[in-house]
N, C-alpha and C positions, 0 to 999 in steps of 0.2 A: 698218414695211414695211406693216403691215395699215390705217392709215390711209391709206395713200398709195392702195392698189389704192383706194378705195372715189372719187379723183379724176377719176379717166377720165368720159369721156360715155359710152365705147361696149365693148361687150365686143373687139374688135378692138383697140382700143388697148390694153386690159390685157392681152392676150397679146401682142402685142410687147414692153410693157415687164417682164410674169413673163420673159419668152425672151431680150432683149436685156439691158436695161437692169439689171434683179434682178438676172442674174449676174452680170455685169460689176462692180456696184458692190460685192456680197458678195463676190468673189475681191478685188476691191482692199483691203477692208477690213481682210477677213484677210490678206491677205499686206504690206498700209499698218501693220498692228499689230505683224505678227511683226515686221516691219523696224526700226518704233521700236524695240523692247524692246529685241534683237540690240543694236541703236545705242547705246540706255543702258546697255546692261550692260555692252559694250565701254567706253566713254566712264568710265563707274563705277571700271572697275578699270583701267584707264589712270591714272586719278586718284589711285587711291588709292596712297599709298608703300609699297614693298618694303623689309621686315627682313629684313636678314640678322644672320643667327643667327651667332654664333663659336663653331665646334663643334671650333678647336682647342687650347681647355682641357680 
């Protein structure tokens, strides 16, 4: 994100990017990655066969 902060022409545009765009982008990345990791874990657990132990012996 540091390189992206060098792209705007003036400090007013940079301030808008800092307060609105970057904040929402960070939230999207954090919650997006969390959701993807949880979804992949759920699918992995669901795909794994369940071994039932025979406890009657």
